[in-house]
C-alpha positions in Angstrom: -102.1 104.8 147.9 -100.9 108.3 148.0 -98.4 109.4 145.7 -96.6 111.2 148.6 -96.2 107.9 150.2 -95.1 105.9 147.0 -92.3 108.6 146.3 -91.0 109.4 150.3 -90.4 105.4 149.9 -88.5 105.1 146.3 -85.0 104.7 147.3 -82.8 102.7 144.5 -85.9 101.0 143.4 -86.7 100.0 140.1 -90.2 100.1 138.6 -90.9 96.4 138.9 -90.1 96.1 142.6 -92.6 99.3 143.0 -95.3 97.5 141.3 -94.7 94.3 143.2 -94.5 96.0 146.6 -97.5 98.6 146.4 -99.6 96.5 144.1 -99.7 99.2 141.5 -99.4 99.1 137.4 -96.9 102.0 136.9 -95.8 102.2 133.3 -92.6 103.1 131.9 -94.9 106.1 130.6 -95.6 106.9 134.6 -92.1 107.2 136.0 -88.8 109.0 135.7 -85.6 107.4 136.1 -81.4 107.7 136.0 -79.8 108.1 132.7 -77.8 105.0 133.9 -78.8 101.7 135.2 -78.0 101.0 138.7 -78.4 97.8 141.3 -81.8 97.7 142.6 -81.8 97.7 146.2 -84.8 94.9 145.8 -84.0 92.5 143.4 -80.4 93.6 143.6 -80.3 93.6 139.6 -79.1 96.1 137.1 -82.0 98.0 136.2 -83.4 101.7 135.3 -83.7 103.2 138.7 -87.0 105.0 139.3 -86.2 108.6 140.6 -89.6 110.2 140.8 -93.4 109.2 139.5 -95.3 111.4 137.4 -97.5 112.0 134.5 -100.7 110.6 134.9 -100.0 110.2 138.8 -99.5 113.8 138.9 -102.5 115.3 136.3 -105.2 114.5 139.1 -103.1 117.1 141.2 -102.5 119.9 138.3 -106.0 119.7 136.4 -108.4 120.6 139.1 -106.4 123.3 140.5 -106.3 124.9 136.9 -110.0 124.4 136.1 -110.8 126.0 139.7 -108.2 129.1 139.0 -110.3 129.7 136.0 -113.7 129.4 137.0 -112.3 131.9 139.7 -111.2 133.6 137.0 -114.7 133.8 135.4 -116.3 134.5 138.4 -114.3 137.3 139.3 -114.9 138.6 135.6 -118.5 138.5 136.0 -118.8 140.3 139.3 -116.7 142.9 137.5 -119.3 143.6 135.0 -122.6 143.4 137.7 -121.7 144.0 141.0 -121.2 147.5 142.8 -120.6 148.9 139.2 -119.6 152.8 139.5 -118.4 155.7 137.4 -115.3 156.6 138.8 -112.8 159.2 137.5 -109.3 158.7 136.4 -106.1 161.4 137.2 -102.9 161.6 137.6 -103.3 161.9 141.1 -105.9 159.1 141.7 -109.2 157.9 141.6 -112.4 159.1 143.1 -116.1 158.3 142.6 -118.3 160.9 140.6 -121.7 161.6 142.1 -123.3 163.0 138.4 -125.3 161.5 135.8 -124.3 158.9 133.6 -124.1 161.7 130.7 -121.8 164.0 132.8 -119.7 161.5 133.8 -119.0 159.9 130.5 -118.1 163.9 129.2 -115.6 163.9 132.3 -113.9 161.0 131.4 -115.5 158.6 133.8 -115.2 155.2 133.5 -117.6 152.2 134.6 -115.8 150.0 137.6 -116.9 147.2 139.0 -116.5 146.3 142.6 -115.6 149.7 143.2 -115.9 149.8 146.8 -113.5 147.1 147.3 -111.2 148.8 144.7 -111.2 152.2 145.5 -110.7 151.0 149.3 -107.6 149.4 148.5 -106.4 152.0 146.1 -106.9 155.0 148.6 -104.9 152.9 151.2 -101.7 152.0 148.8 -101.9 155.6 147.2 -99.6 156.0 144.0 -96.0 154.9 143.7 -94.7 155.9 140.6 -90.8 154.6 141.7 -92.5 151.4 142.3 -94.2 151.5 139.1 -91.0 151.9 137.2 -89.1 149.0 139.0 -91.7 146.3 138.2 -91.6 147.6 135.2 -87.9 146.3 134.5 -89.1 143.4 136.4 -91.2 142.8 133.4 -88.5 142.8 131.1 -86.5 140.5 132.8 -89.7 137.7 132.6 -89.4 138.8 128.7 -85.7 138.3 128.5 -86.1 134.8 130.3 -88.8 133.7 127.9 -86.7 135.0 124.7 -83.9 133.1 125.9 -85.9 129.8 126.1 -87.0 130.6 122.6 -84.1 131.1 121.1 -82.6 127.9 122.5 -85.7 126.0 121.1 -84.6 127.9 117.8 -81.0 126.4 117.8 -82.4 122.8 118.6 -85.0 123.2 115.7 -82.6 124.5 113.2 -80.2 121.6 114.2 -82.3 118.8 115.0 -86.0 119.3 113.4 -89.1 119.8 115.4 -88.4 115.8 116.6 -85.2 116.7 118.1 -86.5 119.8 120.0 -86.8 119.1 124.3 -90.2 118.4 125.2 -90.0 121.2 127.7 -89.2 123.6 125.2 -92.1 122.7 123.1 -94.4 123.0 126.3 -93.1 126.1 127.1 -94.1 127.3 123.7 -97.5 126.7 124.0 -97.6 128.0 127.4 -96.0 131.9 126.1 -98.5 131.4 123.1 -101.6 130.6 125.4 -100.2 133.7 127.7 -100.3 135.9 124.6 -103.6 134.8 123.3 -104.9 136.0 127.3 -102.9 139.1 126.8 -104.5 140.2 123.3 -108.1 139.0 123.9 -107.8 141.3 127.1 -106.9 144.4 125.1 -110.1 144.2 123.0 -112.2 143.0 125.8 -111.9 146.0 128.7 -113.0 145.0 131.7 -111.6 147.6 133.8 -109.3 150.8 133.1 -106.2 151.8 135.4 -107.0 153.8 138.1 -104.7 156.2 136.8 -103.6 157.9 133.9 -100.3 156.9 131.9 -98.7 158.4 129.1 -102.4 160.9 128.8 -105.0 158.3 128.5 -106.8 155.5 129.7 -105.6 152.0 129.4 -107.3 148.6 129.8 -105.7 146.9 133.2 -107.8 143.9 133.6 -105.9 141.5 134.3 -102.5 142.7 135.1 -100.7 141.9 132.1 -97.3 142.0 134.1 -98.6 140.3 137.1 -99.5 137.6 134.4 -96.5 137.1 132.3 -93.8 137.5 135.6 -95.9 134.9 137.3 -96.2 132.2 133.9 -92.7 133.1 132.8 -91.1 133.1 136.3 -92.9 130.1 137.3 -92.8 128.0 134.3 -88.8 128.8 134.2 -88.3 127.4 137.8 -90.2 124.2 136.6 -87.7 123.6 134.1 -85.1 124.3 135.9 -86.1 122.1 139.1 -86.6 119.2 136.6 -83.2 119.3 135.5 -82.0 118.5 138.8 -78.9 120.3 138.6 -77.9 121.4 142.1 -76.0 124.7 140.8 -79.5 126.3 139.7 -81.2 125.4 142.7 -80.6 128.8 143.7 -82.4 130.5 140.6 -85.4 128.7 141.3 -85.6 130.9 144.6 -85.0 133.6 142.7 -87.3 133.2 140.1 -90.1 132.9 142.8 -89.2 136.0 144.5 -89.4 137.6 141.8 -92.7 136.4 140.9 -94.1 137.7 144.4 -92.0 141.1 144.1 -94.1 141.8 140.7 -97.1 140.9 141.9 -97.3 143.3 145.0 -95.2 146.2 143.3 -97.8 146.3 140.9 -100.3 146.6 143.8 -98.2 148.9 145.6 -97.3 151.4 142.8 -101.1 151.8 142.3 -101.5 151.4 138.4 -103.9 148.8 139.1 -107.1 148.0 141.0 -106.9 145.2 143.2 -109.1 143.0 141.0 -106.5 143.4 138.6 -103.7 141.9 140.3 -106.2 139.2 141.9 -107.1 138.3 138.2 -103.6 138.3 136.9 -102.8 135.9 139.4 -105.6 133.6 138.8 -105.2 133.0 135.2 -101.7 132.5 135.3 -102.3 130.2 138.1 -104.2 128.3 135.6 -101.6 128.5 132.8 -99.1 127.4 135.4 -101.3 124.2 136.2 -102.3 123.2 132.8 -98.6 123.5 131.9 -97.5 121.5 134.8 -100.1 118.6 133.6 -98.7 119.0 130.0 -94.9 119.0 131.0 -95.4 115.7 133.1 -97.7 114.0 129.8 -94.7 114.7 127.7 -91.9 114.3 129.6 -93.3 110.9 131.4 -91.1 108.6 130.4 -87.3 109.0 130.3 -84.8 106.2 130.4 
């Protein structure tokens, strides 16, 4: 029995009737309910009406996605370290390959870049657009503000109700943000590739694109939480957050301050983080009666 088949036919039905009709064994932790009791259209009793099926039913849909995205991310790193590695000289104007010895290249500020043919081809096609770069910087600040707003909201709940009184969505967001920060810090020390252009006069680690990762994680997770609130007035914000995610990732590529593989890496690791977050979110908020 497919999840989508059951979901489409939920109607105004209680959990027991769903189990009886589809020969399932759903527990209260597998279901989401209205906050009030209503008449079940099948047994005609006042029951907790099921609005959605989650928890263990959806774990299989998100965890494999998380593992696949993480595996592709690791394979991308291996490719960048071993495939088509060339010495590239970075400058304010862009990047060009150096036909020189390793010692001469290092003396001129060249860096070893993996998948260099692909990265150089995309970079030359896109060029460098610092105006777009500045726009994406502001989009990154917007993502940080949204994360800070959720953090403040969680801190207020913690101070008033204690840890048990904090919404499970906020706790899940806290874990997601902590994991994202850990990934960011790790790749500041484990440098895979450096930027194709010099910013602030020096070389900087560029893989994965931290702006892309943070935007995808913060905007994407905020959209998930808002969707679960089921408040119609907030529906537009879900669309806005999705648009901002695409604009940030595309803008970082067009701006020319990242290699193509930096953006790809940011998308892959954020997909893994968001898929894991979705699984955790379903698990910790499975029963709502």
